[in-house]
N, C-alpha and C positions, 0 to 999 in steps of 0.2 A: 556551606557553599554547594550549590547545585553543580553536578558534573555532566549529566547527559540526560536526554529524554529518549525513551523507546516507545514508539507508537504501538499500542495493542489494539488489534482489530479483531472483532468478534464476528466471524462470518456465519452465515446459515449453513453452508456446506464447507467444512474444513478442508476436505480433500480437493475440492474444486479450487479453493483459494490457494492451496499449496501449489497446485499445478500452474495457476495463473502467475503467482509471484515468482516461481522457479522458471517456468518455461517461457513466459512472455517477457517478464521484467528482468530475468537473469539473477535472481537471488539464489542462494545455496542454502539448503536445509542444514543448519548447524547443530540442531538438537531437537529432541521430541520427548515429551514426558506427560502422561496423563491428560491428553487433549490440548497441550500447549506446544506450539512449534516455534522454534527460533529460526529466523531467516536472516542471512547476512549477505551484504554486497559491499565490498570495500570496508569502510568504517561504519557503514549503516547497519542497524539492527531493527527488525520488525518482529513483533510477536503476534502470531495468530492464535487465538484462544477459542477453542471449541465451546459452544454454549453449554453443552452437557458437563463440561469441566468447571463451570462456575459454581463455587461452593455455597455462596449465599443464595438460598432458594428464592427469596423475594426479588433479588436483583436478576437472577436467571429468568424468572417469569416476566419481569419488566423488559429485559432485553428481547425476549421472544415476542413481545407484544408491539414493539416499535419497528418502523421501517428502517432498515440498515442504511448507513451512509448519509443520512440527512444531517446537515450541519457539520459534517466531517470533511476536512480538507488537509491532506498530509503532503508536505512539500519536501522534495528530495533534490539536493544539489548534485549535478553530474558534471563530468569533465567537459563534454561537448554535447550540448542539448540537441543539436541537429543530427548528429551521429546516433545518439541514443533514440531519438524519435524514429529514425529509419529502422533501427533494430526492432522497436516495439511494433511498428506497422508491418514489417516483414514477418514477424512471428504471428501476428493476427490475434484476435481474441480480446483486444482492448479498445472499447468504444472511445474514439477521440472526441473530446468535448471542445478542445481548442487546439488548433495547429500552432506550430512554433511562431512566436512573434516577439518582437522587442518591446519592452516596457520602459516608460520614461524614468523609472527609478533604477535603471542600470542592470536589468536582467533580461534574458531571453528565455521563454518558457513555453511549455505545452501542457495540456491537461487531458487525462484519460479517466475512465471509471473502472473500478475493479468489478468482479462478478456481483458484489452486493451493492454497488452504486457509490462506494466511497470515491470521492474525488482525489486523484493523485496528480500533483503538479511536479514536473521535472524542470529544473532551471539551471542555467549557467550565468555567471556574471559576465557582462560585456564591457 
């Protein structure tokens, strides 16, 4: 049985991404080892994996050759999407792709991009 999924994001600049997820989005650095950083916020966990720490050389070269963020969309449930949106905008540094809006399937959401272009959606059920 599957128990949980942890998004692993491979940024071009690990330190820049740590600052973004910590300072703009409010994650806390929970651990760091050999180019892998564990970030947490509430029950959520995200791993940032430095490309130099990728052990498989072929995969590392493949990652370096592709544009980051293409086809990636990570969704995070938050308690109050409008309050969280205000926090993110106040902190700055997160290009807003979509301002908060209600969707017919019962959520309210907004979307930003991280420094590598990964689409991050934040939502609350309405």
